[in-house]
MARTI-363314 format. One line per field, with one value per residue (C-alpha): residue number from 1; residue in one letter; x, y, z. Coordinates in nm, 2 decimals, always signed. Layout:
<atoms>
num <- (NUM | ...)
residu <- (A | ...)
xx <- (X | ...)
yy <- (Y | ...)
zz <- (Z | ...)
</atoms>
This chain:
<atoms>
num <- (1 | 2 | 3 | 4 | 5 | 6 | 7 | 8 | 9 | 10 | 11 | 12 | 13 | 14 | 15 | 16 | 17 | 18 | 19 | 20 | 21 | 22 | 23 | 24 | 25 | 26 | 27 | 28 | 29 | 30 | 31 | 32 | 33 | 34 | 35 | 36 | 37 | 38 | 39 | 40 | 41 | 42 | 43 | 44 | 45 | 46 | 47 | 48 | 49 | 50 | 51 | 52 | 53 | 54 | 55 | 56 | 57 | 58 | 59 | 60 | 61 | 62 | 63 | 64 | 65 | 66 | 67 | 68 | 69 | 70 | 71 | 72 | 73 | 74 | 75 | 76 | 77 | 78 | 79 | 80 | 81 | 82 | 83 | 84 | 85 | 86 | 87 | 88 | 89 | 90 | 91 | 92 | 93 | 94 | 95 | 96 | 97 | 98 | 99 | 100)
residu <- (M | Q | A | V | W | E | H | S | D | R | V | V | C | I | H | P | G | W | P | I | L | R | G | W | D | A | V | E | A | S | W | E | R | I | L | A | G | P | G | R | N | Q | F | I | I | T | N | E | I | V | Q | V | A | D | D | V | A | W | V | T | C | D | E | N | L | V | A | P | G | G | T | G | T | I | A | A | T | N | I | F | V | R | D | A | G | D | R | W | L | L | V | S | H | H | G | S | G | V | A | G)
xx <- (+0.40 | +0.14 | -0.01 | +0.00 | -0.19 | -0.54 | -0.59 | -0.82 | -0.87 | -0.85 | -0.54 | -0.29 | +0.12 | +0.33 | +0.67 | +0.92 | +1.03 | +0.73 | +0.39 | +0.08 | +0.01 | -0.38 | -0.50 | -0.35 | -0.14 | +0.03 | +0.12 | +0.25 | +0.48 | +0.61 | +0.72 | +0.82 | +1.08 | +1.16 | +1.28 | +1.43 | +1.68 | +2.05 | +2.18 | +2.02 | +1.81 | +1.71 | +1.47 | +1.49 | +1.15 | +1.16 | +0.87 | +0.61 | +0.25 | -0.04 | -0.42 | -0.75 | -1.09 | -1.34 | -1.25 | -0.97 | -0.60 | -0.34 | +0.01 | +0.25 | +0.66 | +1.02 | +1.18 | +1.54 | +1.68 | +2.04 | +2.14 | +2.49 | +2.47 | +2.42 | +2.08 | +1.82 | +1.53 | +1.13 | +0.82 | +0.56 | +0.22 | +0.03 | -0.34 | -0.52 | -0.88 | -1.06 | -1.13 | -1.49 | -1.21 | -1.11 | -0.74 | -0.61 | -0.57 | -0.24 | -0.45 | -0.28 | +0.13 | +0.29 | +0.64 | +0.84 | +1.16 | +1.30 | +1.55 | +1.86)
yy <- (-1.28 | -1.08 | -1.06 | -1.46 | -1.53 | -1.48 | -1.27 | -1.45 | -1.69 | -2.03 | -2.00 | -2.31 | -2.29 | -2.58 | -2.49 | -2.81 | -2.85 | -2.57 | -2.59 | -2.54 | -2.15 | -2.11 | -1.75 | -1.50 | -1.27 | -1.58 | -1.69 | -1.31 | -1.33 | -1.65 | -1.54 | -1.19 | -1.44 | -1.65 | -1.35 | -1.13 | -1.42 | -1.41 | -1.48 | -1.47 | -1.85 | -1.96 | -2.14 | -2.41 | -2.51 | -2.92 | -3.19 | -2.96 | -3.07 | -2.78 | -2.96 | -2.77 | -2.89 | -2.55 | -2.30 | -2.49 | -2.59 | -2.77 | -2.81 | -2.98 | -3.00 | -3.02 | -2.69 | -2.78 | -2.54 | -2.35 | -2.09 | -2.03 | -2.30 | -2.62 | -2.72 | -2.97 | -3.08 | -2.94 | -3.16 | -2.92 | -2.93 | -2.51 | -2.49 | -2.20 | -2.08 | -1.85 | -1.59 | -1.37 | -1.14 | -1.44 | -1.42 | -1.80 | -1.72 | -1.98 | -2.08 | -2.37 | -2.41 | -2.78 | -2.82 | -3.14 | -3.20 | -3.51 | -3.73 | -3.77)
zz <- (+4.05 | +4.13 | +3.82 | +3.79 | +4.08 | +4.16 | +4.47 | +4.70 | +5.00 | +4.78 | +4.65 | +4.78 | +4.78 | +4.87 | +4.80 | +4.94 | +5.27 | +5.36 | +5.54 | +5.34 | +5.25 | +5.24 | +5.09 | +4.86 | +5.16 | +5.25 | +4.94 | +4.81 | +5.12 | +5.06 | +4.72 | +4.83 | +5.07 | +4.78 | +4.54 | +4.76 | +4.85 | +4.82 | +4.50 | +4.16 | +4.07 | +3.73 | +3.66 | +3.30 | +3.29 | +3.11 | +3.05 | +3.08 | +2.96 | +2.95 | +3.01 | +2.99 | +3.13 | +3.03 | +3.29 | +3.39 | +3.31 | +3.52 | +3.38 | +3.51 | +3.47 | +3.56 | +3.77 | +3.73 | +3.97 | +3.88 | +4.19 | +4.34 | +4.58 | +4.35 | +4.09 | +4.16 | +4.05 | +4.14 | +4.01 | +3.98 | +3.93 | +3.85 | +3.86 | +3.68 | +3.66 | +3.39 | +3.53 | +3.43 | +3.23 | +3.05 | +3.23 | +3.31 | +3.74 | +3.89 | +4.23 | +4.30 | +4.27 | +4.43 | +4.41 | +4.52 | +4.52 | +4.31 | +4.48 | +4.23)
</atoms>
């Protein structure tokens, strides 16, 4: 997860039901908490669309969670920027639960 994200104060992450997290330290801590949780979660990505405009790209998709406690779908938007080393780094993730 660390390799995917830009490590800066401009990153933003919104997990479903969480407050807005700003800055790499807060975002990293949130993912550590999620990934250290009980059980093994699996996401199956569907309905993905990638758009690119110069050095910015955004991906919209459905993240279909398969977990020991049940299943659910999160509609997600991920925004990437291309850095000086030509790497695409995530600067914003927004996930919203989909009512079923």
